[in-house]
C-alpha positions as CSV (number, residue, x, y, z in Angstrom):
1,M,6.5,-28.9,-22.0
2,P,9.5,-29.5,-19.8
3,P,9.8,-28.1,-16.5
4,E,12.0,-25.3,-16.3
5,P,15.5,-25.7,-14.8
6,Q,15.3,-24.7,-10.8
7,L,18.3,-24.4,-8.0
8,S,19.3,-27.4,-6.6
9,P,17.4,-28.3,-3.1
10,T,20.8,-27.4,-1.4
11,S,22.0,-24.5,-3.5
12,R,18.1,-23.4,-2.8
13,R,18.4,-24.1,1.1
14,L,21.6,-21.8,1.2
15,V,19.7,-19.5,0.0
16,G,17.4,-19.2,2.7
17,L,19.9,-19.3,5.5
18,T,21.7,-16.4,3.5
19,A,18.5,-14.7,3.3
20,V,18.4,-15.0,7.6
21,V,22.0,-14.4,8.4
22,F,21.2,-11.1,6.1
23,G,18.1,-10.2,7.5
24,L,19.3,-10.8,11.3
25,L,23.1,-8.7,10.9
26,G,20.7,-6.0,8.4
27,A,18.3,-5.9,11.2
28,L,20.9,-5.2,13.6
29,L,22.7,-2.7,12.0
30,F,19.4,-0.2,10.9
31,L,17.3,-0.5,13.9
32,V,20.2,0.2,16.2
33,P,22.6,2.0,14.6
34,G,24.5,3.9,17.4
35,W,25.2,0.5,19.4
36,A,26.0,-1.2,16.0
37,A,28.6,1.8,14.8
38,D,30.1,1.5,18.3
39,H,31.0,-2.6,18.0
40,F,31.5,-2.6,14.2
41,P,34.7,-4.5,12.6
42,W,35.7,-1.1,11.8
43,K,34.8,2.4,12.7
44,V,31.7,3.6,11.0
45,T,29.4,6.3,12.0
46,P,25.9,5.1,12.8
47,F,24.6,6.5,9.5
48,V,27.1,4.5,7.8
49,A,25.8,1.4,10.4
50,M,22.0,1.9,9.4
51,T,22.8,2.7,5.6
52,M,24.5,-0.7,5.6
53,G,21.5,-2.3,7.4
54,G,19.6,-1.2,4.8
55,W,22.0,-2.9,1.9
56,Y,21.7,-5.9,4.0
57,L,18.0,-5.5,4.5
58,G,17.6,-5.4,0.6
59,S,20.3,-8.4,0.2
60,A,17.5,-10.5,3.0
61,F,14.8,-9.7,1.2
62,T,16.2,-10.4,-2.6
63,A,17.6,-13.8,-0.8
64,A,14.3,-14.8,0.1
65,Y,12.6,-13.9,-3.5
66,C,15.3,-16.4,-4.5
67,F,14.0,-19.0,-2.1
68,A,10.3,-18.4,-3.1
69,R,11.1,-18.8,-6.6
70,P,14.0,-20.7,-7.9
71,R,13.6,-20.7,-11.5
72,W,16.8,-20.3,-12.9
73,A,15.4,-17.9,-15.8
74,E,13.7,-15.7,-13.1
75,V,16.6,-15.0,-10.6
76,Y,19.4,-15.5,-12.2
77,G,20.2,-11.6,-12.0
78,C,19.2,-11.5,-8.6
79,L,21.7,-14.2,-7.7
80,A,24.5,-12.9,-9.6
81,Y,23.8,-9.6,-7.1
82,L,24.2,-11.3,-4.1
83,G,27.0,-13.8,-5.3
84,A,28.8,-10.5,-6.1
85,F,28.3,-8.6,-3.1
86,A,29.0,-11.2,-0.7
87,L,32.4,-11.8,-2.2
88,F,33.3,-8.4,-2.8
89,E,32.2,-7.7,0.8
90,A,34.1,-10.4,2.3
91,G,37.3,-10.1,0.2
92,L,37.7,-6.5,1.2
93,L,37.9,-8.1,5.5
94,V,41.3,-9.9,3.9
95,L,42.3,-6.9,2.0
96,Y,42.2,-5.0,4.7
97,H,42.5,-7.5,7.9
98,G,45.1,-4.6,9.1
99,V,42.4,-2.3,10.5
100,L,39.5,-4.4,11.9
101,R,38.8,-4.9,15.3
102,P,38.0,-8.6,16.1
103,E,37.8,-7.8,19.7
104,A,34.5,-6.3,19.0
105,A,31.1,-7.6,19.2
106,L,29.4,-7.2,15.8
107,A,33.0,-9.0,14.3
108,W,32.4,-12.4,14.4
109,P,28.4,-12.0,13.5
110,Y,29.9,-9.9,10.6
111,G,32.1,-12.3,9.3
112,I,29.8,-15.4,9.6
113,T,27.4,-13.6,7.7
114,L,29.9,-12.8,4.8
115,G,31.1,-16.3,5.2
116,V,27.6,-18.2,5.0
117,A,27.1,-15.7,2.0
118,S,30.1,-16.1,0.0
119,L,29.7,-20.1,0.8
120,T,26.0,-19.4,-1.1
121,A,27.5,-17.5,-4.1
122,L,29.9,-20.5,-4.6
123,A,27.3,-23.0,-4.4
124,V,25.6,-21.6,-7.1
125,A,28.0,-20.7,-9.5
126,L,29.2,-23.8,-9.3
127,E,25.8,-25.3,-9.8
128,A,25.6,-22.9,-12.9
129,V,28.4,-24.2,-14.4
130,R,27.6,-27.6,-14.0
131,A,24.0,-27.6,-14.7
132,R,24.1,-24.4,-17.7
133,P,20.6,-24.4,-17.1
134,A,18.8,-22.5,-20.5
135,L,17.3,-19.5,-20.9
136,P,13.8,-18.9,-22.2
137,D,12.9,-16.9,-24.9
138,R,9.6,-15.1,-24.5
139,G,10.1,-12.5,-26.7
140,P,12.0,-9.0,-27.1
141,V,12.6,-7.0,-23.9
142,P,11.5,-3.2,-25.4
143,G,14.5,-1.4,-26.2
144,W,13.4,1.8,-23.6
145,V,14.0,-1.2,-20.8
146,R,16.8,-2.0,-22.1
147,L,18.1,1.5,-22.0
148,E,17.1,1.5,-18.0
149,L,19.4,-1.3,-17.4
150,L,22.1,0.1,-19.0
151,G,21.3,3.4,-17.1
152,L,21.7,1.7,-14.3
153,L,24.7,-0.2,-15.3
154,G,26.4,3.2,-15.9
155,L,24.9,5.0,-12.8
156,T,26.2,1.9,-10.4
157,W,30.0,1.8,-12.0
158,T,30.3,5.2,-12.2
159,L,29.4,5.3,-8.4
160,A,32.1,1.8,-7.8
161,F,35.0,2.7,-10.1
162,F,34.7,6.7,-9.4
163,G,32.7,7.2,-6.5
164,P,35.4,7.0,-3.9
165,D,36.6,10.3,-5.1
166,S,33.3,11.6,-3.8
167,F,32.6,9.3,-0.8
168,G,35.9,9.7,1.0
169,A,37.1,12.1,3.5
170,D,35.6,15.5,1.1
171,A,32.3,14.0,2.1
172,S,30.6,15.7,-0.9
173,V,28.5,13.2,-2.0
174,F,27.4,11.2,1.2
175,P,27.5,13.3,4.2
176,Q,30.1,11.9,6.0
177,P,33.4,11.5,6.0
178,L,34.4,8.0,5.0
179,T,37.5,5.6,5.9
180,P,39.4,3.8,3.1
181,L,37.5,0.4,4.0
182,T,34.2,1.8,4.2
183,V,34.8,3.7,0.8
184,R,35.6,0.2,-1.1
185,A,32.4,-1.5,1.2
186,F,30.2,1.1,-1.3
187,A,31.9,0.7,-4.3
188,A,32.0,-3.4,-3.8
189,F,28.2,-3.2,-3.5
190,Y,27.6,-0.4,-6.3
191,F,29.2,-2.8,-8.2
192,S,27.1,-5.7,-7.5
193,L,23.9,-3.6,-8.7
194,G,26.0,-3.1,-11.8
195,L,26.9,-6.7,-12.7
196,A,23.0,-7.8,-12.1
197,A,21.9,-5.3,-14.8
198,A,24.9,-6.2,-17.2
199,M,23.8,-9.6,-16.7
200,L,20.5,-8.5,-18.3
201,L,21.2,-6.1,-21.0
202,R,20.3,-9.4,-23.9
203,T,17.8,-11.4,-22.1
204,R,14.4,-12.0,-24.1
205,D,12.4,-12.6,-21.3
206,L,11.3,-10.0,-19.1
207,A,10.6,-12.0,-16.0
208,P,14.2,-11.7,-14.5
209,V,14.2,-7.6,-15.3
210,V,11.0,-7.7,-13.2
211,A,12.8,-9.8,-10.6
212,I,15.8,-6.8,-10.3
213,V,13.4,-4.7,-10.0
214,V,11.4,-5.9,-7.5
215,T,13.6,-6.6,-4.9
216,G,15.4,-3.2,-6.0
217,Y,12.7,-1.2,-4.3
218,S,13.3,-2.9,-0.9
219,L,17.4,-2.1,-1.1
220,I,16.0,1.7,-2.7
221,V,13.4,2.0,0.1
222,A,15.3,0.9,3.3
223,I,18.4,3.2,2.0
224,T,16.8,6.2,1.5
225,A,15.0,5.4,4.4
226,A,18.4,5.6,6.6
227,A,18.8,9.1,4.7
228,L,15.7,10.7,5.7
229,V,16.3,9.5,9.5
230,N,19.6,11.2,8.7
231,L,18.3,14.1,6.9
232,G,20.1,16.2,9.3
233,E,23.3,15.1,8.8
234,F,22.9,17.1,4.6
235,D,23.9,20.6,4.1
236,F,22.4,20.7,0.6
237,A,24.0,24.5,0.4
238,A,27.2,23.6,1.3
239,R,27.7,20.2,-0.7
240,P,25.0,20.2,-3.4
241,G,26.5,16.7,-4.5
242,G,24.0,15.0,-1.3
243,L,21.1,16.2,-3.8
244,L,22.3,13.2,-5.9
245,Y,22.7,10.7,-3.3
246,F,18.5,11.2,-3.1
247,G,18.7,11.8,-7.0
248,A,20.0,8.8,-7.8
249,Y,17.4,6.4,-5.5
250,V,14.6,8.2,-6.7
251,A,15.6,8.5,-10.0
252,A,15.9,4.5,-9.8
253,A,12.8,4.3,-8.0
254,I,10.6,6.0,-11.0
255,G,12.6,4.3,-13.9
256,A,11.6,0.6,-12.1
257,G,7.9,2.0,-11.5
258,F,7.6,2.1,-15.7
259,I,9.2,-1.6,-15.8
260,L,6.7,-2.9,-13.3
261,A,3.8,-1.2,-15.1
262,Y,5.0,-2.1,-18.1
263,A,4.8,-5.6,-17.0
264,R,1.8,-5.5,-15.4
265,R,0.1,-4.4,-18.7
266,Q,2.1,-7.2,-20.3
267,D,0.3,-10.1,-17.9
268,R,-3.3,-8.5,-18.3
269,A,-2.6,-8.5,-22.0
270,A,-1.7,-12.2,-21.7
271,A,-4.6,-13.3,-19.5
């Protein structure tokens, strides 16, 4: 049996570099959100800075996972998320350049981080187009797993396309008013997650689904931790939409747990 297609050494090194820069930025935003908010490229609150830190820490784990397991068939969904996230977030810096604070201490580190990740996304995309790696058919994926992916797609793209009305100035879901650029940054994050789910809807291999689930847990844990640290910002009686913010991540974690349990049973049966 011929070996399965893998990322080229160049693309793999770029993915590893992306894991490093995402991890450094994410750690700074997550661990010292007050300082990070004061020195961010645009106006954000410490809660927003910590939440975005969760995005980048989870994305760093995702990139590290792809570096450690560079089989195309396993990580193409994760790579799609990473590429879309980097390119969309970088594109927002161009679209909203007028509100950026280039003198801020984190302005250039933030831009360089997204520049590295965007370069990685383009290199990986070009390699995928050129190599057209074959995806194996290891048997059917249960219908309920596809339904979960469809649910993730529906949830994330609903938040991406319609969420700005609830994440903006009225703070009906996220407990703090957000600037238009921050709202679009949230939308880009959710759209990128949904894109990964969309790419897996027709897969006939459970491995890329498991990869999305495992790496997705890092995002769930980091973002939920940021919300719990800032629990006092929520007023569930006055703005019950805040329950949706927690509920979405809890539901995603439960659904992901069912997929992981099923995958483990399949592995034991195969063994």
